[in-house]
N, C-alpha and C positions, 0 to 999 in steps of 0.2 A: 473604572476597573479596580478590582481588588488588589491588595498588595502582592498576593501570590501571583496573579497574572502579570503584574509589572515585573516581578522577579523573573518570570518565565520569558518575557519579551527581552529583557536586558541581556540575557545570556547570548542572544544572537548578534549583538553589536551591529545592528542594521545601519547601513550608510545611505540607502536610497529607497525609493518607493517600492520597487520590486522586492527588495529584501524584507521590507516591512510587511508586504502582502503575503509573502511566503511564510514569514514568522507568525503572522496572525492566523493563517489557516492551520498551521501546526499546533499552535497553542489551543485553538478551538478543538482540534482533534484530541489533544490530551485532556482537556476539560470534559469532553464527551466520554472518553474512556473512564474517567473518574466517576461520572454519573452512572454509567452502565455498570461499573464495578459495584457501586453502592446498591444498585438494584438487583444484585446477585446474578447478573447476566452471564458471568463467566463460569457459573456452575454448570451451564449447558453448552457454552460457546467457547471457541478459540479464535484468537486474532491471528491473521497472517497477511502476507503481501508486503508491498513496498513501504507503507506507512509503519507497519510493525517493525520492519528492519530499521527504519530511520529513528524511531523513538527508542527502541529497546536494544538495538544491536549496533547503532552508530553508523549506519549507511550515510555516506556523504552526499546525498541529493535529497531534495524535497519531493514529497509525494502528495497527490491530490485526494485520493480515495481511501476509504477504510473498508477492508475486506474481512469478513468473519465466516466461520463455519461451525455448524453444530458438531458436537462431539459424536453424537449418534443421530441417525436419521429420525426425524419427527415431523410428519406431515401436518401435525396440529399446531406446530410452533407459529406464533404470531408476533412479528417484529414490533407492531404497533403497541403492544403491551408495555414496551419500555420507553415510549415517547414522552410520557409525563415526567418520569425520573430524569430523562435526558434534558428536557426543557427546563426543569427546575434547577439542575446543576449549572446549565449555561446562564440562566438568568441570575442566579446567585453570585456568579462571577462577573456580572456586568455586561453580558452579551445580549443584544436585542436580535434574536434569531428565531426562525420558525422551523418546524420539522414536518416534512410532507412526504407521505407515502408515494412512491412512483408506481402508477398503475401500468401493468403490462398488457399488451394486446394479445399475447400468446401465453399458454400455460408454461410455467417454468418452476424449477426447484429453488430458484434464487429470488429472495425478497429484497426490494430496494427502497431506499428513502433518501431525501436530501435535507441537509441542514443549510438554510438560506438566510441571508440578511444583507443589509447595505454595506458595501465595502468602505466607502468614504467615512461614514459615521464612526466606524470602528477604528479606522486608521487614525482619525483625529483624536480618539481616546487614548491610543497607545503611543503615538509618536510625541517626542518632546516638542514644546512650543516653537522652538527655533528650527525644527525640521520641516522643510517644504514638502508637501505631498503633491506631486505633479502627475498630470495625465490621468486622473481618476475622476470620472463624472459622478454626479450624485445619483445616477441610476444604475451604476455598476454593482453587481451582486457577488458576494461570497457564495460559493456553491460547493458544498462538500458532499459527495455521494457516499453512502455506506450500504453495503450489501451483505446478505448472509445466505450461505448455501445450506439448505435444509436436507440435502441428500448427499452427505460428504463421502468421498472415497475412503475406503478402508486403509488400515495399516499405517496411519499417521502416529507420530509420537508427540508428546506435549510437555511443556514446562511452564512454571509460573515465574513472572517477573514483577517487580515492585517499583513504585515511583512515589516521591514525596510531595509533588506539587500537581494541582493546587492544594490537594490534601492527600495524605497517604492512602494508596490504593493498590490492589493486586489485579493482574491480568493474566489469564491463561493464554499461552501462545502455542502454535506449532513449534516443535523443536527445530533446530537449525537444519538438520538433514531433510526433514519433511518440508520446511520452507523452500529449500533448494529444489526439491522435487517439484513443488508447485511452480517455481520460476522456470525450470526447464520445460515443464508442460506448456507454459505460456510462450516461451521462445519457439517451441516446435508447433504448437497447435493454435495459437491466437490468430484469428482472421484479421489481416491487415487492412483490407479494402484499399483506401487511398492513402493510408497513413501508417508507415512502419513505426511500431512503438519501440523507439530506441531505448527507452527506460528499461525494458526487459533485458536488453543486451548489456546495458550498463550494470544492472544488478547481477547478471550472470557472471560478469568478470569479477565483481566484488566477492562473490562466493568462491570463485577459483582462487582469488588472492588469499583467502582465508583457509584454503585447502579443505573446504567443507566436503564431507562425504555425502553423497546423495542417497536418500532413502529409496532404493530401487523398487521394493514391493509397493510402496505408496505411489510412486510414479507410474508403475504398471497399472495400478487400479485407476489412476486418473486417465491414462490412455484408454483403458477398457471402457470407462464411462463415456469417453469421447468417440468411441467406435474406431479407435486407431490401433488396437492391439488384440491379438488372439489370446483369450484367457488360458488356453492350453499350452502356451509357450512362455517360458520364463524370460523376462527382459534381462539382458546382460550389459555390462558396462561397455563392451566392445560394440554391441549393436547400437547402444545409445550414442556412442561417439560417431558411428556411421550416419545415424539419423541427423545429428547436429551438423556434420560436415555438409550434408545435402542441403540443410536449411540455410547455412551460411552462404552457400553458392547462389541462393535465390534472393539474398537481401540487398536492397539498395542502401548501402551504408551512408551515403550522403544524406538521404532522407532520415535514416536512423539517428544520425548525429544532430540534425536539425530538430528532431523531436525532443531530445534530452537536454539540449543546451540551456533552455530557460530554467532548468531545475538544478543546475550545478554552478559552482563559482569559477571553475578553471576549465575552459574549453580545450586546453592543451591535452587533457587526459584522453581526448578522442582522436588525436592526430593520426594514430596508427591503425585506426579501425579499418579492417578489410577482411575478406573471407580467409586470406592466408593467416592473418593475425589471430583471428578467433579459432581457426582450425588447429594451428600450432599450439596455442595455449590449452585448448581442450585435450589434445593428445597427451600433453605432458603433465596436466594438473587435475584432470577429472578422474575421480576414483570413488 
């Protein structure tokens, strides 16, 4: 691994295998962002989602996927065009990883790919000689999904953030109110199937704690794209609070806590989770 990558790993002060695995994934994500930035990816694209929060806003949980959105709709955009630059950056920093397009069985505005590679071989590269790597087979894979929405909802705001490692680079992101709008959309509209995504609810509380204002026009456009809102009616903060209270009443919070626990260091942060807890905080902090 390069000196820059070792510096990036050291800041995590990992104490066990799980912490090294989480740190490894996040460093790979940052190296990938650097490679995309060098390829001028962010002249057309913005970064958003949990990983954007973790890397650039200090969210205190790990995140698995990388989510991007075009600034403007472009049906001709091809994610594959950036694979060679991405692979070159990862390789130059000592990672033995492949990039594979995810083929979809149905038409979609979202293009997806995976960064893949052996977990054990990379852990042995980054962990100190005296650190035992336990419970990782030689067939286990690092698998980081990244997706881009080629038909983005309107009314988002953007800003640029900078990072120094592994090399200085710039990333265009959704601004914080627009990021919050995207998270509220996930809280309200994500299909749970058999697994409540507790990470959405954890991030939602993080925004409330920062007193982040929600970009209501952008959230409304997201609802409209999902077929959840009448375009002739303006979304208000009071109606949004009502929708959230209804959603909280339907959540299995035990399942939500189980989902988020592997991504945080202190599970006591989840002790109070309940519909009453979320509803009360929403009423007093959402604006």
